[in-house]
Backbone as CSV, one residue per row, in Angstrom:
resi,resn,N_x,N_y,N_z,CA_x,CA_y,CA_z,C_x,C_y,C_z
1,MET,-4.092,6.404,-23.286,-3.247,6.665,-22.143,-4.000,7.575,-21.196
2,GLN,-3.796,7.332,-19.907,-4.376,8.190,-18.879,-3.266,8.588,-17.928
3,VAL,-3.130,9.878,-17.669,-2.149,10.376,-16.707,-2.864,10.523,-15.374
4,VAL,-2.296,9.950,-14.325,-2.913,9.946,-13.009,-2.034,10.721,-12.041
5,SER,-2.625,11.715,-11.385,-1.920,12.440,-10.335,-2.267,11.780,-9.011
6,LEU,-1.290,11.186,-8.355,-1.563,10.463,-7.113,-2.024,11.388,-5.997
7,GLY,-1.691,12.666,-6.087,-2.152,13.622,-5.088,-3.649,13.865,-5.153
8,GLY,-4.282,13.481,-6.256,-5.714,13.680,-6.420,-6.570,12.609,-5.775
9,TYR,-5.967,11.673,-5.099,-6.691,10.575,-4.467,-6.520,10.669,-2.952
10,PRO,-7.511,11.242,-2.242,-7.339,11.445,-0.803,-7.280,10.152,-0.004
11,GLY,-7.957,9.130,-0.437,-7.891,7.837,0.235,-8.887,7.676,1.358
12,THR,-9.039,6.431,1.762,-9.921,6.022,2.848,-9.055,5.429,3.943
13,ALA,-9.323,5.789,5.185,-8.522,5.294,6.306,-8.580,3.780,6.400
14,ILE,-7.450,3.180,6.732,-7.352,1.740,6.969,-7.207,1.544,8.473
15,GLY,-8.144,0.812,9.073,-8.082,0.571,10.504,-7.985,-0.904,10.850
16,ALA,-8.169,-1.766,9.847,-8.156,-3.208,10.090,-6.752,-3.705,10.404
17,HIS,-6.671,-4.804,11.104,-5.420,-5.513,11.397,-4.422,-4.656,12.170
18,GLY,-4.925,-3.732,12.969,-4.036,-2.890,13.764,-3.364,-1.772,12.981
19,SER,-3.891,-1.456,11.807,-3.303,-0.383,10.998,-3.584,0.974,11.628
20,VAL,-2.603,1.866,11.529,-2.704,3.215,12.082,-2.032,4.173,11.102
21,GLY,-2.658,5.297,10.816,-2.045,6.309,9.969,-1.858,5.867,8.526
22,ALA,-2.744,5.001,8.020,-2.634,4.485,6.654,-3.947,4.718,5.908
23,THR,-3.847,5.004,4.609,-5.018,5.171,3.760,-4.829,4.390,2.460
24,PHE,-5.944,4.104,1.783,-5.863,3.470,0.468,-6.820,4.169,-0.489
25,ALA,-6.459,4.151,-1.766,-7.320,4.677,-2.822,-7.168,3.788,-4.045
26,ARG,-8.247,3.190,-4.506,-8.236,2.383,-5.727,-8.196,3.339,-6.899
27,ILE,-7.196,3.233,-7.747,-7.103,4.143,-8.885,-7.479,3.470,-10.204
28,ALA,-7.492,2.147,-10.242,-7.917,1.443,-11.457,-8.287,0.017,-11.099
29,ASP,-9.302,-0.502,-11.761,-9.712,-1.892,-11.588,-9.650,-2.542,-12.963
30,PHE,-8.808,-3.554,-13.102,-8.575,-4.181,-14.393,-9.322,-5.496,-14.562
31,GLY,-10.230,-5.820,-13.665,-10.982,-7.059,-13.751,-10.571,-8.013,-12.639
32,PRO,-11.062,-9.236,-12.681,-10.777,-10.200,-11.617,-9.275,-10.391,-11.387
33,GLY,-8.866,-10.199,-10.159,-7.479,-10.475,-9.785,-6.479,-9.400,-10.135
34,SER,-6.933,-8.204,-10.565,-5.974,-7.195,-10.978,-6.520,-5.786,-10.735
35,ALA,-5.774,-4.989,-9.983,-6.176,-3.620,-9.693,-4.937,-2.800,-9.362
36,ALA,-5.092,-1.494,-9.403,-4.023,-0.583,-8.970,-4.558,0.217,-7.793
37,THR,-3.849,0.181,-6.698,-4.256,0.853,-5.475,-3.075,1.612,-4.910
38,VAL,-3.327,2.839,-4.469,-2.303,3.635,-3.795,-2.528,3.470,-2.299
39,VAL,-1.491,3.074,-1.589,-1.546,2.983,-0.129,-0.525,3.975,0.419
40,ARG,-0.985,4.813,1.320,-0.089,5.774,1.971,-0.015,5.426,3.451
41,VAL,1.198,5.405,3.961,1.419,5.170,5.385,2.185,6.376,5.908
42,GLY,1.592,7.094,6.831,2.195,8.318,7.351,3.346,8.041,8.305
43,PRO,4.014,9.117,8.734,5.111,8.960,9.704,4.615,8.214,10.942
44,ASP,5.373,7.253,11.392,5.019,6.397,12.539,3.749,5.584,12.291
45,GLY,3.286,5.517,11.039,2.106,4.733,10.702,2.447,3.259,10.572
46,VAL,1.400,2.441,10.599,1.552,0.991,10.497,0.456,0.450,9.593
47,LEU,0.839,-0.347,8.627,-0.118,-1.125,7.856,-0.030,-2.529,8.429
48,GLY,-1.032,-2.916,9.200,-0.982,-4.160,9.958,-0.852,-5.400,9.090
49,LEU,-0.306,-6.439,9.686,-0.143,-7.726,9.013,-1.513,-8.236,8.581
50,HIS,-1.651,-8.547,7.289,-2.937,-8.961,6.738,-2.715,-9.919,5.574
51,PRO,-3.696,-10.758,5.281,-3.577,-11.628,4.103,-3.765,-10.792,2.844
52,ALA,-2.912,-10.976,1.864,-3.040,-10.258,0.597,-4.143,-10.909,-0.233
53,PRO,-5.161,-10.141,-0.638,-6.255,-10.735,-1.405,-5.860,-11.070,-2.846
54,LYS,-4.792,-10.447,-3.338,-4.316,-10.652,-4.707,-2.788,-10.548,-4.686
55,PRO,-2.112,-11.063,-5.704,-0.660,-10.826,-5.787,-0.408,-9.315,-5.801
56,GLN,0.702,-8.891,-5.187,0.957,-7.468,-5.034,2.324,-7.073,-5.579
57,LEU,2.380,-5.870,-6.122,3.616,-5.226,-6.521,3.694,-3.956,-5.699
58,MET,4.768,-3.767,-4.965,4.919,-2.583,-4.124,5.991,-1.692,-4.732
59,ILE,5.648,-0.424,-4.916,6.588,0.574,-5.409,6.663,1.672,-4.358
60,VAL,7.834,1.886,-3.795,8.013,2.898,-2.755,8.388,4.212,-3.431
61,ILE,7.568,5.238,-3.217,7.785,6.546,-3.828,8.560,7.455,-2.871
62,ASP,8.251,7.372,-1.594,8.854,8.274,-0.612,8.853,7.589,0.749
63,GLY,9.841,7.883,1.548,9.907,7.348,2.898,10.604,6.006,2.946
64,GLU,10.478,5.357,4.081,11.095,4.048,4.268,10.330,3.290,5.340
65,GLY,10.541,2.009,5.399,9.855,1.182,6.379,10.325,-0.255,6.302
66,ARG,9.503,-1.149,6.835,9.804,-2.581,6.821,8.561,-3.314,6.334
67,VAL,8.779,-4.356,5.542,7.674,-5.187,5.060,8.020,-6.649,5.242
68,GLY,6.990,-7.464,5.320,7.172,-8.909,5.425,6.146,-9.608,4.569
69,GLY,6.394,-10.848,4.297,5.467,-11.645,3.500,5.274,-12.993,4.147
70,GLU,5.208,-14.031,3.335,5.024,-15.378,3.862,6.217,-15.794,4.709
71,ASP,7.399,-15.329,4.338,8.604,-15.570,5.123,8.499,-14.706,6.384
72,PRO,8.748,-15.236,7.560,8.586,-14.442,8.779,9.576,-13.280,8.887
73,ALA,10.653,-13.304,8.123,11.625,-12.204,8.186,11.084,-11.002,7.416
74,SER,11.328,-9.810,7.934,10.932,-8.596,7.219,12.176,-7.948,6.619
75,ILE,11.944,-7.072,5.640,13.054,-6.390,4.995,12.807,-4.880,5.018
76,ASN,13.878,-4.115,4.971,13.778,-2.670,4.890,13.424,-2.273,3.455
77,ILE,12.570,-1.263,3.324,12.227,-0.744,2.004,12.412,0.764,1.992
78,ARG,12.721,1.284,0.795,12.851,2.718,0.586,12.834,2.941,-0.931
79,PRO,12.718,4.186,-1.379,12.719,4.431,-2.827,13.991,3.873,-3.464
80,GLY,13.832,3.368,-4.681,14.996,2.864,-5.416,15.212,1.404,-5.211
């Protein structure tokens, strides 16, 4: 078992696809097609529309926003 403190990963700025105020940090790589990455989007930040390179699981820890996928409709997200 490994305990990971998410605060220990400062992240790298994301600027692609019109992203603003967003960072990412890879915390684990499990081999082809599987990884764990922390993405932080700050207040008024945007993670621009982009093709997902792998299937994704999103867990919201804090804050709220809107996300979309293949369906053109977006949904509100927040913790819980």
